[in-house]
Backbone bond lengths (Angstrom), bond angles and torsions (degrees), N, CA, C in turn:
res aa  C-N    CA-C-N  psi(-1)  N-CA   C-N-CA  omega(-1)  CA-C   N-CA-C  phi
1 M - - - 1.456 - - 1.523 110.24 -
2 A 1.317 116.25 140.83 1.459 120.82 178.89 1.520 108.75 -158.10
3 Y 1.317 114.61 161.16 1.455 120.45 173.62 1.528 107.17 -93.94
4 R 1.311 116.87 119.21 1.457 120.37 -175.37 1.512 112.97 -105.74
5 R 1.328 117.74 -20.06 1.463 120.53 -174.08 1.526 109.70 -140.74
6 L 1.332 116.54 117.46 1.460 122.67 -176.62 1.522 110.17 -115.24
7 L 1.330 116.46 142.60 1.458 122.13 176.61 1.521 109.12 -113.76
8 L 1.331 115.88 133.06 1.461 121.74 178.14 1.515 109.61 -126.75
9 P 1.348 118.91 105.76 1.463 120.47 173.24 1.527 109.48 -68.97
10 L 1.315 117.18 123.48 1.457 122.14 -176.43 1.518 111.02 -97.93
11 T 1.340 115.95 132.97 1.459 120.90 -177.39 1.522 113.21 -117.87
12 G 1.324 117.58 -19.81 1.457 120.22 -178.42 1.514 114.27 83.19
13 T 1.329 119.04 8.46 1.459 122.93 178.54 1.522 110.37 -92.70
14 A 1.336 116.12 172.03 1.462 119.89 176.76 1.518 110.40 -62.22
15 A 1.339 116.15 -40.62 1.464 119.37 177.05 1.528 110.28 -63.66
16 G 1.334 116.24 -34.08 1.457 120.26 177.79 1.514 111.92 -64.68
17 E 1.338 117.55 -37.45 1.462 120.65 177.80 1.528 110.67 -66.58
18 A 1.333 117.62 -39.51 1.465 120.55 176.40 1.522 110.40 -63.83
19 A 1.334 116.13 -37.64 1.466 120.00 178.02 1.530 111.19 -65.99
20 M 1.347 117.47 -35.88 1.466 120.20 176.89 1.519 110.63 -61.74
21 T 1.324 116.07 -45.05 1.465 120.12 179.69 1.524 110.77 -64.20
22 T 1.339 116.23 -42.78 1.465 120.30 178.44 1.515 111.16 -63.15
23 A 1.339 116.87 -44.53 1.462 120.93 -179.87 1.519 111.08 -62.60
24 L 1.331 116.74 -38.17 1.468 119.24 178.64 1.527 110.70 -66.61
25 M 1.334 117.21 -38.62 1.466 120.11 175.82 1.525 110.52 -58.02
26 I 1.324 115.92 -44.15 1.466 120.48 -179.91 1.525 110.51 -65.78
27 A 1.326 116.31 -42.65 1.463 119.82 179.65 1.525 110.71 -61.71
28 R 1.317 117.79 -38.20 1.466 120.65 178.52 1.528 111.22 -66.18
29 I 1.329 116.17 -39.79 1.471 119.44 179.99 1.527 110.92 -60.31
30 W 1.345 115.94 -42.42 1.465 120.56 -173.50 1.529 112.98 -103.05
31 N 1.339 116.27 5.52 1.459 120.21 -178.28 1.532 109.76 51.55
32 A 1.313 114.86 50.87 1.461 121.70 -169.93 1.525 111.45 -105.48
33 H 1.318 114.67 170.51 1.458 121.92 172.61 1.523 108.69 -94.77
34 L 1.338 116.75 134.72 1.454 122.47 -179.44 1.526 108.85 -114.53
35 H 1.323 115.54 116.20 1.463 120.79 179.25 1.521 109.17 -105.71
36 C 1.331 116.29 120.42 1.461 122.24 -179.76 1.524 108.90 -96.85
37 L 1.312 116.18 125.81 1.460 122.31 -174.24 1.515 110.17 -120.69
38 H 1.332 115.85 125.79 1.467 120.51 173.36 1.522 108.25 -114.33
39 V 1.326 116.08 129.12 1.458 121.25 179.95 1.523 108.65 -102.11
40 R 1.326 115.12 114.77 1.455 121.15 178.04 1.522 109.97 -83.45
41 V 1.321 115.72 146.30 1.464 119.99 174.78 1.522 108.73 -67.68
42 D 1.315 115.93 128.68 1.459 121.07 176.29 1.526 108.42 -83.62
43 A 1.330 116.53 118.38 1.462 120.44 -176.68 1.520 112.36 -58.30
44 R 1.324 117.27 -26.34 1.460 120.13 -179.90 1.521 112.16 -66.78
45 D 1.346 116.35 -21.34 1.467 119.39 178.28 1.523 112.09 -76.42
46 V 1.333 116.52 -13.54 1.469 120.12 -177.54 1.520 111.09 -76.79
47 A 1.332 117.19 -35.48 1.460 121.21 -174.24 1.527 113.47 -55.24
48 P 1.341 120.02 -47.36 1.471 118.92 179.83 1.525 113.18 -64.22
49 L 1.348 117.27 -20.86 1.463 120.73 -178.55 1.526 112.71 -89.20
50 A 1.344 115.26 -8.86 1.464 118.95 -174.92 1.522 112.43 -69.00
51 G 1.315 116.63 -27.58 1.457 119.77 178.20 1.515 112.12 86.80
52 E 1.318 114.53 171.87 1.452 119.81 -179.71 1.532 110.64 -81.99
53 G 1.316 115.10 161.49 1.451 120.20 176.80 1.506 114.21 92.58
54 L 1.333 118.78 -4.16 1.454 122.07 177.88 1.519 109.23 -97.53
55 S 1.296 115.63 139.59 1.464 119.85 178.44 1.520 110.26 -74.39
56 G 1.330 114.95 164.56 1.452 119.51 177.47 1.512 112.07 -59.84
57 A 1.337 116.29 -37.65 1.458 120.47 179.96 1.527 111.20 -65.32
58 M 1.325 116.58 -39.15 1.466 119.96 179.80 1.524 110.69 -66.96
59 I 1.325 116.51 -40.17 1.463 119.83 178.70 1.526 110.15 -65.68
60 E 1.336 116.60 -41.36 1.460 119.55 178.30 1.527 111.17 -63.12
61 E 1.324 116.22 -39.30 1.470 119.89 178.39 1.526 110.55 -65.04
62 M 1.337 116.22 -40.23 1.459 120.37 178.06 1.523 111.27 -63.94
63 M 1.315 116.19 -41.64 1.457 120.43 178.66 1.524 111.12 -65.41
64 A 1.331 116.41 -39.50 1.460 120.18 179.18 1.526 110.82 -64.87
65 A 1.343 116.64 -40.79 1.466 120.39 178.64 1.527 110.62 -64.76
66 T 1.315 115.65 -41.05 1.466 119.99 177.69 1.522 110.71 -62.16
67 E 1.323 116.26 -41.42 1.461 120.60 -179.79 1.529 110.60 -63.95
68 R 1.335 117.00 -41.24 1.463 120.48 178.88 1.529 110.89 -63.92
69 E 1.331 116.04 -48.66 1.466 120.10 -179.06 1.523 111.29 -62.51
70 S 1.334 115.58 -40.45 1.458 119.69 179.46 1.522 110.83 -64.53
71 G 1.345 116.06 -40.94 1.454 119.90 179.03 1.516 112.49 -65.88
72 E 1.339 116.14 -40.46 1.465 120.00 178.72 1.525 111.08 -64.61
73 R 1.333 116.03 -41.84 1.468 119.29 179.09 1.523 110.68 -65.66
74 A 1.334 116.78 -41.34 1.464 120.21 178.00 1.525 110.51 -61.42
75 G 1.342 116.23 -37.66 1.461 119.88 177.58 1.512 111.96 -64.43
76 R 1.338 116.54 -40.72 1.464 119.64 178.42 1.518 111.25 -65.48
77 V 1.330 116.13 -40.96 1.465 119.65 179.74 1.523 110.21 -66.44
78 R 1.332 117.22 -40.80 1.467 120.42 177.59 1.531 110.90 -62.24
79 S 1.325 117.10 -40.25 1.466 120.91 177.43 1.527 111.19 -63.84
80 L 1.332 115.89 -40.33 1.460 120.76 176.77 1.527 110.35 -60.17
81 F 1.327 116.14 -44.35 1.464 120.37 178.64 1.524 110.81 -62.15
82 E 1.326 117.56 -45.86 1.468 121.02 -177.81 1.527 111.06 -65.28
83 K 1.336 116.73 -39.44 1.461 120.30 177.13 1.519 110.59 -63.90
84 F 1.318 116.42 -42.53 1.461 121.20 179.59 1.529 110.28 -62.82
85 A 1.325 116.64 -43.51 1.466 120.81 -179.90 1.524 111.01 -65.19
86 A 1.342 116.80 -36.09 1.462 120.46 -179.20 1.526 111.31 -70.10
87 I 1.337 116.60 -37.86 1.467 120.13 179.38 1.520 110.37 -62.71
88 H 1.335 115.54 -41.55 1.462 120.74 179.31 1.536 107.61 -96.81
89 G 1.305 114.90 84.59 1.465 120.50 -170.06 1.508 116.07 -69.21
90 D 1.336 118.10 -10.41 1.462 119.62 -178.54 1.525 112.37 -87.69
91 L 1.336 117.86 4.03 1.455 121.04 -179.29 1.520 110.14 -86.66
92 T 1.317 116.35 146.31 1.457 121.70 179.79 1.512 109.81 -115.72
93 L 1.329 116.37 129.00 1.459 120.89 176.50 1.521 109.00 -75.47
94 A 1.316 116.09 125.38 1.467 121.22 179.27 1.515 107.91 -156.57
95 S 1.309 116.40 142.49 1.464 119.45 -176.96 1.518 113.78 -122.43
96 D 1.327 118.51 -3.26 1.458 120.15 179.97 1.531 109.10 -136.34
97 P 1.320 116.98 152.77 1.476 120.00 -175.76 1.518 113.27 -64.38
98 N 1.320 118.37 -31.01 1.461 120.28 -179.71 1.522 111.37 -59.71
99 T 1.333 115.78 -35.90 1.466 120.04 177.47 1.521 111.07 -84.21
100 A 1.338 116.80 -47.53 1.459 120.81 -173.71 1.523 112.65 -61.39
101 L 1.318 117.68 -40.13 1.465 120.41 -175.62 1.522 112.98 -72.86
102 K 1.325 117.35 -12.92 1.464 120.65 177.80 1.520 112.03 -91.94
103 V 1.329 116.36 -6.44 1.458 121.13 -175.50 1.522 109.61 -104.13
104 P 1.332 118.34 129.11 1.471 119.49 175.66 1.529 110.42 -72.20
105 G 1.321 116.54 144.97 1.457 120.31 177.93 1.514 113.07 88.62
106 V 1.326 115.01 -167.21 1.464 122.70 -174.41 1.521 110.71 -82.01
107 T 1.323 116.26 138.19 1.463 121.81 172.29 1.521 108.88 -115.54
108 I 1.328 115.95 150.58 1.460 121.08 -178.60 1.527 109.59 -135.68
109 S 1.323 115.27 160.44 1.455 120.88 176.66 1.521 108.92 -153.19
110 F 1.341 115.65 163.36 1.461 121.93 -178.54 1.516 109.39 -134.45
111 E 1.342 115.18 143.77 1.459 120.50 178.22 1.520 108.90 -149.66
112 A 1.331 116.14 138.78 1.457 121.62 173.54 1.523 108.47 -116.57
113 I 1.319 116.65 127.71 1.458 122.51 -178.08 1.523 108.64 -127.18
114 A 1.315 117.01 136.50 1.464 121.10 176.61 1.523 109.64 -86.80
115 G 1.326 116.31 137.37 1.458 120.26 178.53 1.512 111.50 157.74
116 R 1.307 115.83 -168.09 1.460 121.68 176.11 1.522 108.06 -84.71
117 E 1.327 116.66 125.60 1.454 120.77 -172.56 1.532 111.92 -54.92
118 E 1.341 116.70 -46.62 1.458 118.75 -176.02 1.525 112.24 -63.41
119 D 1.337 117.15 -35.15 1.466 120.35 179.60 1.526 111.18 -72.45
120 V 1.322 116.70 -48.54 1.466 121.06 -176.00 1.522 110.97 -64.81
121 V 1.320 117.11 -46.57 1.464 120.46 -177.50 1.527 110.89 -63.97
122 A 1.335 117.51 -44.61 1.471 120.58 -179.90 1.516 110.80 -61.88
123 Q 1.326 116.93 -44.97 1.464 120.13 -177.45 1.524 111.46 -68.08
124 Q 1.323 117.08 -43.44 1.464 119.86 -179.37 1.532 111.44 -67.73
125 S 1.327 117.09 -34.20 1.468 120.68 -177.69 1.521 112.60 -61.34
126 R 1.312 117.33 -25.42 1.467 120.68 -177.49 1.520 112.72 -63.83
127 L 1.323 117.02 -15.35 1.463 121.36 -178.00 1.529 111.89 -103.91
128 Y 1.333 116.82 14.41 1.464 121.19 -178.13 1.528 109.80 -126.79
129 D 1.329 115.26 156.22 1.466 119.94 179.73 1.523 111.59 -73.96
130 M 1.322 115.71 -27.58 1.466 120.14 -177.80 1.524 108.64 -162.55
131 A 1.319 116.30 145.65 1.461 121.18 170.93 1.521 108.07 -108.13
132 V 1.320 116.07 139.04 1.462 122.21 175.40 1.523 106.78 -111.12
133 V 1.323 117.81 121.69 1.465 120.77 -177.07 1.525 109.81 -121.63
134 P 1.331 116.40 152.03 1.467 119.86 179.44 1.520 112.04 -66.00
135 H 1.319 115.13 153.44 1.455 121.43 172.69 1.514 108.58 -66.81
136 P 1.343 118.63 141.82 1.465 119.51 174.84 1.526 110.68 -53.21
137 E 1.332 116.18 138.22 1.458 120.24 -179.52 1.525 109.90 -60.62
138 A 1.322 115.79 156.63 1.463 120.96 -175.99 1.528 112.38 -58.17
139 D 1.342 116.18 -33.72 1.459 118.77 -178.74 1.519 112.18 -102.13
140 E 1.328 117.27 17.32 1.461 121.26 -175.89 1.523 110.35 -109.54
141 D 1.319 116.85 133.38 1.454 121.50 173.41 1.523 108.15 -69.55
142 V 1.324 116.49 131.73 1.461 119.39 -176.87 1.522 111.84 -59.27
143 S 1.324 116.71 -25.57 1.459 119.67 -179.18 1.518 112.50 -67.59
144 S 1.344 117.89 -16.60 1.459 120.93 -178.23 1.520 112.53 -93.01
145 S 1.320 118.05 1.61 1.461 120.74 -179.47 1.527 109.36 -79.98
146 D 1.346 115.34 89.73 1.462 120.73 -173.26 1.524 112.41 -62.47
147 A 1.340 117.22 -44.75 1.459 120.18 -177.19 1.525 111.13 -62.56
148 L 1.324 116.29 -42.25 1.461 120.75 -179.64 1.520 111.43 -60.64
149 H 1.329 116.48 -52.47 1.454 119.28 -176.34 1.525 112.06 -71.72
150 A 1.323 117.44 -27.27 1.462 119.80 176.42 1.521 110.58 -63.04
151 V 1.338 116.53 -44.62 1.465 119.66 179.30 1.524 110.43 -68.14
152 L 1.339 116.47 -43.31 1.459 119.65 -177.70 1.521 112.69 -62.28
153 F 1.326 116.47 -42.95 1.463 119.90 -169.94 1.523 114.28 -98.41
154 D 1.320 118.39 -19.40 1.458 117.63 -169.31 1.519 114.21 -138.15
155 S 1.326 118.36 20.34 1.469 119.23 179.18 1.524 112.94 -116.71
156 G 1.334 116.88 -27.22 1.458 119.40 -174.64 1.517 112.82 74.58
157 R 1.335 118.01 11.57 1.453 122.60 -177.67 1.526 110.60 -121.24
158 P 1.333 117.48 158.29 1.465 119.37 176.89 1.523 111.11 -74.21
159 V 1.324 114.85 154.83 1.464 120.83 177.61 1.521 108.48 -128.81
160 L 1.310 116.13 136.30 1.457 121.00 175.75 1.517 108.10 -109.13
161 I 1.329 116.06 119.42 1.456 121.26 179.87 1.523 107.69 -89.99
162 A 1.326 115.68 115.88 1.461 120.42 -179.58 1.518 110.14 -72.67
163 P 1.323 118.38 148.78 1.471 120.15 175.47 1.526 110.56 -74.21
164 R 1.332 116.16 168.70 1.469 120.50 -178.97 1.522 111.21 -63.66
165 Q 1.326 116.99 -30.99 1.460 121.95 174.90 1.520 108.02 -119.54
166 A 1.327 115.77 132.60 1.465 119.89 -177.18 1.528 110.46 -59.53
167 P 1.324 117.93 135.74 1.466 120.56 -178.69 1.529 111.11 -76.29
168 S 1.328 115.08 162.75 1.469 119.54 175.69 1.527 110.85 -87.37
169 V 1.336 115.73 -25.95 1.471 121.79 179.92 1.522 107.18 -139.53
170 I 1.312 116.25 147.69 1.467 119.87 175.99 1.528 109.78 -145.10
171 G 1.329 115.37 131.35 1.459 120.87 173.21 1.510 116.79 88.20
172 S 1.333 118.42 9.63 1.466 118.78 178.36 1.529 111.36 -88.08
173 R 1.325 116.66 -34.74 1.459 122.50 177.00 1.522 107.16 -127.00
174 V 1.326 116.02 111.03 1.461 121.65 -169.52 1.521 110.55 -115.03
175 C 1.320 115.68 130.41 1.462 121.66 172.42 1.521 109.83 -103.51
176 I 1.326 115.73 139.38 1.461 122.25 173.30 1.526 107.87 -109.83
177 A 1.327 116.11 120.24 1.460 120.87 174.96 1.525 106.87 -86.75
178 W 1.330 116.82 103.56 1.470 120.43 -172.15 1.522 110.95 -108.64
179 N 1.345 115.42 128.65 1.469 119.58 175.38 1.527 112.74 -134.21
180 G 1.331 117.03 12.68 1.458 120.87 175.93 1.509 115.37 80.59
181 S 1.319 119.06 0.59 1.463 122.13 -176.19 1.521 111.85 -82.83
182 A 1.321 115.57 163.92 1.464 120.43 175.65 1.515 110.59 -62.45
183 E 1.338 116.91 -34.54 1.463 120.38 -179.68 1.520 111.46 -65.44
184 S 1.326 117.55 -41.68 1.463 119.31 179.46 1.522 110.96 -70.28
185 A 1.335 117.82 -33.74 1.458 120.65 176.23 1.528 110.71 -64.69
186 A 1.341 117.22 -41.15 1.462 120.77 177.89 1.523 110.89 -63.96
187 A 1.330 117.05 -38.16 1.461 120.56 179.53 1.528 111.02 -65.27
188 V 1.324 117.23 -41.97 1.460 120.45 178.43 1.530 110.58 -63.09
189 A 1.320 117.40 -43.66 1.471 120.54 178.88 1.528 110.61 -60.76
190 A 1.338 116.82 -42.52 1.463 120.27 -179.82 1.522 112.03 -68.19
191 A 1.337 116.47 -24.53 1.461 120.98 -175.89 1.523 113.37 -93.52
192 L 1.322 119.02 1.29 1.467 120.54 -176.18 1.534 113.14 -52.17
193 P 1.338 120.07 -41.97 1.471 117.75 176.63 1.529 112.95 -58.64
194 W 1.328 116.89 -41.05 1.463 119.93 177.00 1.524 110.95 -64.08
195 L 1.327 116.18 -43.59 1.465 120.56 -176.04 1.528 111.51 -65.71
196 H 1.321 117.31 -36.24 1.471 120.54 175.74 1.520 110.99 -64.22
197 R 1.304 116.87 -33.91 1.466 121.39 -174.78 1.521 112.04 -85.42
198 A 1.334 118.14 -22.19 1.463 122.23 -171.63 1.523 111.95 -65.71
199 Q 1.317 115.00 149.51 1.462 121.29 174.68 1.528 110.91 -80.30
200 A 1.327 117.12 -29.15 1.462 121.36 179.96 1.519 108.85 -150.41
201 V 1.338 115.83 140.99 1.466 122.16 -179.94 1.524 108.40 -130.36
202 R 1.309 116.30 132.01 1.464 121.09 178.48 1.525 109.27 -127.39
203 I 1.324 116.61 132.87 1.459 122.98 176.61 1.522 108.12 -98.01
204 L 1.319 116.55 119.34 1.459 121.94 -179.49 1.525 109.42 -99.51
205 C 1.311 116.81 132.87 1.468 120.76 -177.95 1.523 109.63 -144.61
206 S 1.323 115.27 160.49 1.464 121.06 179.25 1.517 108.75 -160.29
207 D 1.319 116.82 143.92 1.463 120.30 176.03 1.526 110.65 -60.65
208 D 1.325 117.10 -30.73 1.466 120.84 -179.74 1.527 111.97 -75.78
209 Y 1.319 116.90 -15.64 1.468 122.05 -177.13 1.530 111.74 -104.52
210 Q 1.334 117.01 -22.20 1.464 121.77 -173.86 1.532 112.44 -65.69
211 R 1.336 115.41 136.39 1.462 122.76 173.52 1.533 107.91 -108.53
212 R 1.318 116.78 -179.50 1.459 120.36 176.41 1.521 108.36 -68.06
213 G 1.314 116.23 119.12 1.460 120.09 -178.03 1.513 110.73 154.93
214 P 1.339 117.72 -177.41 1.465 121.49 -177.48 1.521 112.46 -58.78
215 L 1.315 115.38 145.36 1.457 120.83 176.96 1.532 110.17 -80.85
216 A 1.332 115.67 176.58 1.463 120.95 -174.33 1.530 112.44 -60.89
217 E 1.334 117.33 -35.13 1.468 119.29 179.56 1.528 110.76 -63.65
218 G 1.330 116.31 -28.18 1.459 119.39 178.26 1.516 111.85 -67.00
219 I 1.322 117.74 -43.77 1.468 119.16 179.53 1.521 110.11 -72.17
220 R 1.332 117.32 -28.94 1.460 119.52 175.61 1.529 110.29 -64.01
221 A 1.329 116.63 -42.64 1.464 120.31 177.63 1.534 110.85 -65.41
222 Y 1.327 116.31 -38.97 1.470 120.05 177.51 1.525 110.90 -59.18
223 L 1.325 116.12 -43.78 1.464 119.48 -178.89 1.524 111.54 -65.56
224 R 1.329 117.25 -31.25 1.464 119.22 177.82 1.522 111.43 -62.88
225 W 1.345 117.62 -33.16 1.462 120.53 175.63 1.527 110.59 -61.76
226 H 1.305 116.26 -24.66 1.470 121.03 177.47 1.529 111.40 -98.50
227 E 1.323 116.23 13.30 1.471 122.44 178.53 1.525 111.44 61.08
228 I 1.318 115.79 38.11 1.462 122.13 176.64 1.521 108.05 -117.08
229 E 1.304 116.89 120.91 1.454 121.60 178.60 1.531 109.36 -93.95
230 A 1.319 115.79 133.18 1.462 120.86 179.95 1.518 109.41 -141.94
231 E 1.315 116.28 149.56 1.460 120.82 175.62 1.513 109.32 -103.43
232 V 1.330 115.82 146.07 1.462 122.02 178.45 1.522 108.49 -99.85
233 V 1.321 116.49 125.47 1.468 121.36 -179.15 1.528 109.10 -132.51
234 P 1.323 118.16 116.14 1.478 119.84 175.05 1.525 110.42 -68.94
235 F 1.313 115.72 149.50 1.466 120.25 174.83 1.521 108.42 -126.54
236 K 1.321 115.42 159.13 1.463 120.88 178.90 1.521 109.46 -111.83
237 P 1.332 116.87 137.74 1.464 119.27 176.06 1.523 110.81 -58.69
238 A 1.328 115.69 141.28 1.458 120.48 176.61 1.524 108.59 -90.25
239 T 1.321 115.81 120.53 1.472 121.42 -177.70 1.528 111.00 48.20
240 R 1.326 116.07 44.08 1.471 124.06 176.83 1.531 112.49 68.85
241 E 1.332 118.19 10.00 1.461 122.28 178.61 1.522 108.48 -103.11
242 V 1.337 116.29 107.53 1.465 121.04 -175.50 1.525 110.56 -62.94
243 G 1.328 117.03 -42.39 1.459 119.96 -179.01 1.514 112.28 -60.85
244 A 1.328 117.32 -40.34 1.460 120.86 178.53 1.529 110.69 -65.97
245 G 1.330 116.24 -39.99 1.460 119.67 177.09 1.513 112.16 -63.83
246 L 1.324 116.48 -38.34 1.459 121.82 178.88 1.525 110.64 -64.46
247 L 1.324 116.71 -47.01 1.462 119.74 179.45 1.527 111.38 -66.07
248 G 1.334 116.62 -36.75 1.459 119.66 177.35 1.519 111.97 -63.47
249 A 1.333 116.81 -40.64 1.466 120.90 178.89 1.524 110.80 -66.44
250 A 1.326 116.81 -38.31 1.469 120.12 177.42 1.528 110.55 -66.00
251 R 1.319 115.68 -38.68 1.469 120.34 178.33 1.524 110.80 -65.09
252 D 1.325 117.23 -41.73 1.466 121.26 178.73 1.527 111.47 -61.51
253 F 1.314 116.61 -32.42 1.474 122.35 -179.86 1.532 111.28 -79.68
254 G 1.317 116.83 -13.45 1.457 120.01 -175.14 1.518 111.66 72.24
255 A 1.328 116.70 32.29 1.468 121.14 -176.37 1.525 110.67 -67.33
256 D 1.335 115.48 143.64 1.459 120.86 173.25 1.532 111.22 -117.58
257 L 1.341 115.77 10.56 1.465 121.53 172.91 1.525 108.20 -160.67
258 M 1.334 115.51 134.72 1.467 121.49 175.18 1.521 108.82 -114.64
259 V 1.321 116.39 136.24 1.465 122.72 177.01 1.516 107.25 -111.71
260 Q 1.340 116.98 124.80 1.463 119.23 -171.10 1.523 111.00 -152.73
261 G 1.330 116.14 142.02 1.446 120.43 169.31 1.516 109.61 -75.90
262 A 1.326 116.80 152.85 1.457 120.55 -175.95 1.521 111.30 -112.93
263 Y 1.323 116.29 134.11 1.456 122.95 172.79 1.525 113.06 55.27
264 S 1.340 115.95 60.24 1.470 119.32 172.28 1.523 110.04 -61.79
265 H 1.348 116.72 -36.12 1.458 121.03 167.78 1.514 107.44 -85.84
266 S 1.317 117.55 167.21 1.457 120.37 179.25 1.521 109.92 -62.09
267 R 1.341 114.59 148.63 1.458 119.47 179.61 1.527 110.65 -62.12
268 L 1.324 117.58 -38.52 1.457 120.91 -179.67 1.518 110.88 -59.89
269 R 1.331 115.61 -44.44 1.466 119.11 -179.80 1.524 110.51 -63.05
270 Q 1.350 116.17 -40.16 1.460 118.81 -178.67 1.522 111.33 -68.57
271 L 1.339 117.26 -35.99 1.457 119.93 -179.60 1.518 110.94 -67.75
272 I 1.336 116.11 -34.89 1.462 119.93 -178.12 1.529 111.02 -81.13
273 L 1.314 116.54 -45.85 1.452 120.90 -172.89 1.527 113.54 -100.75
274 G 1.320 117.13 -9.57 1.455 119.42 -171.50 1.512 108.45 86.35
275 G 1.308 117.76 175.66 1.444 120.06 -179.27 1.511 110.16 174.49
276 V 1.338 115.12 174.26 1.460 120.19 -177.21 1.520 110.96 -63.75
277 T 1.350 117.08 -47.38 1.458 120.11 -178.43 1.516 110.70 -58.14
278 R 1.315 116.28 -48.19 1.467 119.81 -177.65 1.521 110.95 -62.71
279 H 1.321 117.78 -43.69 1.467 120.45 -178.91 1.521 110.51 -62.59
280 V 1.322 117.00 -44.14 1.468 120.35 -179.14 1.524 110.53 -65.26
281 L 1.333 117.32 -43.41 1.458 120.38 -179.97 1.524 111.76 -60.40
282 E 1.307 116.53 -40.08 1.460 120.15 -175.07 1.522 113.32 -81.34
283 N 1.338 117.99 -23.48 1.465 119.77 -169.54 1.519 115.67 -120.87
284 S 1.307 118.47 -5.98 1.461 119.60 -176.52 1.526 111.50 -69.05
285 E 1.325 115.34 141.47 1.468 121.77 176.01 1.519 111.54 -107.65
286 I 1.331 116.82 4.14 1.471 121.14 178.01 1.523 108.41 -124.65
287 P 1.335 118.29 162.29 1.467 120.44 177.03 1.523 110.54 -62.21
288 I 1.335 115.46 143.54 1.459 122.16 178.93 1.533 108.63 -123.62
289 L 1.321 116.48 122.76 1.465 121.06 174.75 1.529 108.09 -96.23
290 M 1.332 116.38 118.05 1.464 120.69 -174.61 1.524 111.58 -123.63
291 C 1.341 114.89 151.87 1.458 122.97 171.13 1.510 107.97 -136.65
292 R 1.314 115.26 152.79 1.471 120.42 177.37 1.526 108.84 -121.10
């Protein structure tokens, strides 16, 4: 098993640059193809938001301004991609499997599509083994990360959230955040290639984190069927915050990848009350592989 095709939504932010570096690290590990996707704002989507009372000329001017800004941003993102590709001179530009599979090493490609980011990213992700998305910006509410939630909720594929700073190593020491839910089971299944490759695997569990479903020993036995040895280690919430306790336990293990199900509770409840998924997304310093 291996990841052969990775999708990276490009935003042109500092977090986006860290995600590019992280995605390239992953592509090198799996000798995969990395497709960078930029979603341009479709000016036609602006008209319904303009509201009543605006003349046709004003709406057309607004649409034209949106088109200009979108084009300029797409140009900057394309330049960022080209600069990144030039720095890493061993990469080969390829956009189809007939070409990519004949080339040794990592292949990359770039595409800009106009539309709604959440729709385009979710739909395109369905054709990839994994999507790599930037970490939410320091001043950004995680709930506003459209690309992240689009992949989690509407792609059926795993998503790897890159840290704010690209790691030096990824996937050698892997933690599994296990709570018995269907989401955590899906994350473990998606992470099997990583788990086979890892030097050490630890299953983290807690009575405060457990949902209705198999306990940690059950997933440990499941992994043995795949010839993966893992140790089960309970963790304690830090100051009653399960997410903080989970990240602390991963840090103590020296983990460079966390595998976790996303939003075992409803997303609405987590956005209002907080939750493990939200805390991990906002505070993790290592890559997180998530499934919903």
